[in-house]
Phi, psi and omega in degrees: 000122180271127179240134179301139184297330181289346175268339180273328178246110183276098182296142178082005180236144173300126179196150182247141186219139172266124183241139178223141175219143183240151174290159182299136180056019178057025176291154184275070184278358169229032176205197178282116181267106184296331184293312180267343181078013180257150178251114180255022184304328182298341179291341176301321180293323176303311184296313180298319179295327177291323172309306185297315182298315181292330178291339178273337182268322186263157174272055181222128177278138167265113185262333179195157177199162167207136179245118180253181185289335181225013175194170173219156176241142173225143168245113185246147177230123180289135180234075175299329179295330180283312184296327180293336181273353180286140176288160176304324180296318179294319178300317180291323178293318180295323179293321179300319179297327180280323183224070180287148177273341180221145177232156177275187183293340179266003178087003181274147179300133175285164178291127182290147172270171181299322178296326178295316178294323179296319182292327179296319184273342183290135178256109183294335182288321179257345182076008179281134183296334178236031186296335178267007185297314181295319178299315182292321176302317181292328178287327182281002170235023181259125177294325180298318176291321177303310183291328176296315181289338177277305188289320180297319181298311183294316182299313181295323179294317180291319182293324174298318183291322182274357180054049180217174175235174177113183184282140176257322182260149184299325180176197178292153183296153172258141183227148176228122179285134178263106195278337184209178186294323179299317179291322176299313182297315182293319179294318180297318177296318178301314181295312184289336180269004180307314181292329177291316179295330179279354179077020180254002174208152184253342181217161180298323181289340178264359181277091184294150179058046173229157178291329178299313180296322178295318179294321179294317179298318179295316178299314181295319181295320178294321176295320179292321179298319180295323176294318179295325179295320176298312179299321181296317179298320180294317179294326176296321177291329181271354179058047177250174183299132182237003184306313184294322178292320180299320178294318179296320179293322179296318177298317179295322179297323177294317176299317179300313179301322183283344183242013187251021184266351180282149177299135185280166170248145176190149177287132186251150170302153183292333183266012181294124178290159178295310181293135178089359178292134175265316178284141183259345182225124184283068186199144175285150182302319180300320178296318183294319185292324175298315180293322179295315181295319178296314179300314179300323181293326184291340180270358181263127183292337183270354178224111181284322180071170179216138184283113174297149180306319184293334179286330181297323181293326176298311183291319179296321180300326179267005178057048179240127176287142185298318180293320177293324181299314182296320176298319181299309183296320184292325188247014191306310186290335179271336179281318190244139184239293184271319181221161174219138182164194176293165180300314181300315181297320179295316178297319178293323177296321179297321178296318179297322183280355179081026182244154178288326186201162172236145175296145179121357181298316180298317175299316180299322180294324180282322187278318195240024178233000000 
């Protein structure tokens, strides 16, 4: 069943979406390509860095990601509440970063002048100095524009390197709306476990180019920085040499800054309004990582694993059976297509989209009841 994209992605509303895109013919254009004998794995870093850059320009949270050899996964959350709080100058500056009129010798956008920002907001049709402000706000919270700025950039960069033309991506991205916390949690685990399921990593911390690894690196760096600060304070009191500690703390701060761009997790008060929410998952990071580690072990034939008591409370709180949970994470992408969530949530979403039904009811009955 073909559904118009504007009915699947509700523009102007807070919403979370699982997005996936594949390279053409599913060739390993960002991994080792056995056909050509070339290793393009370094392009995974291109894609991850582009995720980070776009998360800073758009009013869209990146909640999770994994970059594989022939496709990538993204979990995005539209934030209309954020973009509406941006000043006209910030809107114009963000747009300039995406579509600069001038670049430096390294290909980076030059600093815009006041006249550049004025031209971005000026509407030639009406003559209004900020006539394009509303249009640009809507584009800066649009997943379609986010994906355009992602896929075009990577495709052009790869084609320049390969000295060729033509398509790099298989087609337009596919998206699935995540209707509730249970769907969000299952999808995030599915995305973060992609390298483990593919047999290219054995643990979440060893899963390169995933949001799980980024969050683990950030957590470890913050803990290490706290220890070094205590040592630094002691050395100051003792009036001893601190240069080595200062260098180590500076390196850790750089690591934290480089891994701190993902939307955070945190337990929220029950009366927390939807608008203004910073956290995308009502769960502490430590809880999620324990659940992720346990889930990954269940899919390994050499490790049966055992459910720790504290993990049972997480699944019970979300009313998810442990056996169903494993099936959901393993089959998420094949069970859900346009939307993911409880049976009730899927039926309501279909009505909103003007459709009689959405695929995924059978999966929802197995996963979330």
